C-alpha positions in Angstrom: -27.0 35.3 37.4 -25.1 32.1 37.3 -23.7 30.8 34.0 -24.0 27.1 33.1 -20.7 25.3 32.5 -19.7 25.0 28.8 -20.3 21.5 27.3 -17.3 19.3 27.2 -15.3 19.7 24.0 -15.3 16.8 21.5 -11.6 16.1 22.4 -12.5 15.6 26.1 -15.5 13.5 25.3 -13.3 11.1 23.2 -10.5 10.9 25.7 -12.0 7.9 27.5 -12.1 4.3 26.1 -13.8 3.9 22.7 -17.5 3.1 22.9 -18.5 -0.5 22.2 -19.8 0.6 18.7 -16.6 2.2 17.7 -14.6 -0.9 18.8 -16.9 -3.2 16.8 -16.5 -0.9 13.8 -12.7 -1.0 14.1 -12.7 -4.7 14.5 -15.0 -5.1 11.4 -12.7 -2.9 9.4 -9.7 -5.0 10.4 -11.4 -8.2 9.7 -12.6 -7.0 6.3 -9.1 -6.0 5.2 -7.4 -9.1 6.6 -10.0 -11.6 5.2 -9.9 -9.8 1.9 -6.1 -10.2 1.8 -6.4 -13.9 2.8 -9.0 -14.5 0.1 -6.9 -12.9 -2.6 -3.9 -14.9 -1.5 -5.7 -18.2 -1.5 -7.3 -17.4 -4.9 -3.7 -17.0 -6.3 -3.2 -20.7 -5.7 -4.8 -22.1 -8.9 -5.0 -25.4 -10.7 -3.3 -25.9 -14.1 -6.2 -24.5 -16.2 -5.6 -20.9 -15.1 -9.3 -20.2 -14.6 -10.6 -16.8 -13.6 -12.4 -16.7 -10.2 -15.9 -16.7 -11.7 -15.0 -19.7 -13.9 -13.6 -21.6 -10.9 -16.7 -20.6 -8.9 -19.0 -22.2 -11.5 -17.0 -25.5 -11.3 -17.2 -25.5 -7.5 -20.9 -24.9 -7.5 -21.5 -27.7 -10.0 -19.4 -30.0 -7.9 -21.3 -29.1 -4.7 -24.8 -28.8 -6.1 -24.8 -31.0 -9.3 -26.1 -30.2 -12.7 -28.1 -27.0 -13.2 -29.1 -24.3 -15.7 -27.0 -21.3 -16.6 -29.8 -19.1 -15.2 -29.5 -20.7 -11.7 -25.7 -20.4 -11.9 -26.1 -16.7 -12.7 -28.6 -16.2 -9.8 -26.2 -18.0 -7.5 -23.3 -15.8 -8.5 -25.5 -12.7 -8.8 -24.4 -11.9 -12.3 -26.4 -11.3 -15.5 -27.6 -14.4 -17.4 -25.6 -13.4 -20.6 -22.4 -13.1 -18.6 -23.0 -16.6 -17.2 -23.8 -18.0 -20.6 -20.3 -16.7 -21.8 -18.6 -18.2 -18.8 -20.3 -21.6 -19.2 -19.4 -21.5 -23.0 -15.7 -20.8 -22.1 -15.7 -23.8 -19.7 -17.4 -26.0 -22.2 -14.8 -25.1 -24.9 -12.1 -26.2 -22.5 -13.9 -29.4 -21.7 -14.5 -28.6 -18.0 -18.3 -28.6 -18.2 -20.7 -30.2 -20.6 -24.1 -28.8 -21.8 -27.1 -31.0 -22.4 -30.6 -30.2 -23.5 -33.0 -29.6 -20.6 -35.2 -32.8 -20.3 -38.5 -30.8 -20.2 -37.7 -27.4 -21.7 -36.0 -27.4 -25.1 -35.1 -23.7 -24.7 -32.8 -24.4 -21.8 -29.6 -26.4 -21.2 -28.3 -28.2 -18.2 -24.7 -27.6 -17.3 -22.7 -30.6 -15.8 -19.2 -30.9 -14.5 -16.9 -33.2 -16.5 -14.2 -35.4 -15.0 -11.7 -32.8 -16.2 -13.6 -30.0 -14.4 -13.8 -32.1 -11.3 -10.0 -32.7 -11.4 -9.4 -29.0 -11.8 -11.5 -28.2 -8.7 -9.6 -30.9 -6.8 -6.2 -29.6 -7.9 -7.0 -26.0 -7.1 -8.3 -27.0 -3.6 -5.2 -29.2 -3.1 -2.9 -26.3 -3.9 -4.8 -23.8 -1.7 -4.9 -26.3 1.2 -1.1 -27.0 0.8 -0.3 -23.2 0.8 -2.4 -22.6 3.9 -1.1 -25.7 5.7 2.5 -24.6 5.1 1.7 -21.2 6.8 -0.2 -22.9 9.7 2.8 -25.3 10.3 4.9 -22.2 11.1 2.6 -21.1 14.0 2.8 -22.0 17.7 0.3 -24.5 19.1 -1.5 -21.7 21.0 -1.8 -19.6 17.8 -3.3 -22.6 15.9 -5.7 -23.0 18.8 -6.8 -19.4 18.5 -7.4 -19.9 14.8 -9.5 -23.0 15.5 -11.8 -20.8 17.6 -11.7 -17.9 15.1 -12.7 -20.2 12.3 -15.8 -21.4 14.3 -16.7 -17.8 15.1 -16.3 -16.7 11.4 -18.3 -19.7 10.3 -21.1 -18.6 12.7 -20.9 -15.0 11.4 -21.0 -16.0 7.8 -23.9 -18.4 8.1 -26.2 -16.2 10.3 
């Protein structure tokens, strides 16, 4: 009677090049860590008001999308409405947003960006752009060209 050969050990099976799935997972992990670091570093560049990330996000949303309700802001940021109400209240106390009565529903308010809030967003973005520009200036032309391509790829990934 002949004996079938023993199956390859796991070490032998893994000795070849990694499967495409494993390579994608490794790249995904590297991108997650690197993009997280970049995001945290950019967020450290803040305007003069010393806002928290959620507070700055509210100002940026209002600048981009215009006046809206605290409920819509909460939905956008995926947080509970009471938490957004506190955030909006804090921003209003600092003069960065204003609250007006909703034109058709007296139970609601509409939150708007004030000129001071708009200036805070502009200053924060200016500082973040300046920090990143200074880092880019230290790169070789071919490295910057790679980043142009990577930015487009990341844009496609994040909007798909």
